N, C-alpha and C positions, 0 to 999 in steps of 0.2 A: 168530530164535532166538539167533543168536550175539551180536547187539548187546544183546539182553535179558540174556544172561549177563554181559556186560561191565558193563551198568548195575547189575545186582544186585551184582556184585562191588565196584563203586565206591560205591554208595549205601547199602547195608544197613549199619546201625550208625552212620551219620553223622547229625549234627544241624546244621541251618542256621538262621541268624538269621531271624526272622519278617519278613513284608512290612511290617507296621505295628508300631511300637514298643509294647511292653507285651503283645503276643500271645505265646503259647507258641512255643517253637522248633519248626521243622519237622523231622520225622524223615525219613530216607531212604526208609523203607518207605511213608510217606504220599505222598511225591513219586512213587515208583514206581507206586503204586496209582491215585492220582487224576490226576496230571498226565501220566504216560506210559502209563497203562493196562496195566501189566505185572502179571501175577499172580505173587506171590512164594511161592505155595504149593509149586510144584515146585522141585526142587533145581537149583543152577547146573550140576551134573554132567550133568543131562539136556540142558542147552543145549550143553555141551562135546561130549557124545556126538553131538548133532545136527550140530554143525560137523564133527566127524570123519567122520561118515557122508557128509556132502556132499562133503568133500574126497576121500574114497576113491572115491565114485561118479563124481566128475568125472574123476579120474585114469583110472579104468577106461574111461569114455566116450571120453576122448581117446586112450587106447591103441587102442580099436577103430576110431576114426576114422583113426588113422595106419596101421593094418593094412589098412583098406579102401582108403586112398589108395595104398598100395604095390601092391595088386592091381589097382586101377582105372587107375593111371597109364599103363601101356603102351597100354591101350585108348584112353584119352583122348588120348594123344600121337599115336596113329595117326589118329584123327579129325582132330586139328589139322593133321597133315601132309597129309592128303588135301585139306582145305579150302585150305591154303596153296598146294599144287600147282595146284589149280583156279584160284585167283586169279592165280597166275603165268602160267598158260596164256592167260588173258584179256588180259594186258598186250600192247601192241603190240610192245614190244622183244623179246618171246619167241615171237612167232608164227613158224611155219615158212615161210609164204609172205610175202614182203615186201609191205607195204601200199602202197609206192610204188616206182617204178623208180629205180634208182641205178646208178652206174658199177660198184659192187661186184657187183651182181646182173645180169650180162649174160644175155640170153636165149640159149638153146642154138641157135636157128635165126636166123641173121642175115637181114636183109631182102634183101640181094643175094648171089648165089652167088659163091664165091671164083673168081678168074680162074685159068685153067690156067697151069701153070708154063711150058709150051711157048710160050704167047703172049708171054711176057716175053723169051724168047731171040730171037725173030724180030725 
């Protein structure tokens, strides 16, 4: 609709040279009807009104999308945070129990009991 209005605005009232010399000049209305298939019966103002309706409806649609995003964002962020925490817990570097023995993680019960202090004095 919008491009049709632009074509009507540009071509109505214009004349073009014919394809073959000696033929009559081509009028803009003829080009619109036959070559482009545009009906010139309705006014170009209807085309402009259609463009304005599309622009306004798109703005209203995007407004509602932004409002929905504002309300849904905390819920979506909480889902993302839960999934991230689950992924972190599965990593070996974040496990509570070490996956291998190291000098940093000494066991609480040594293999041999400590010697009595009295035995060192004797």
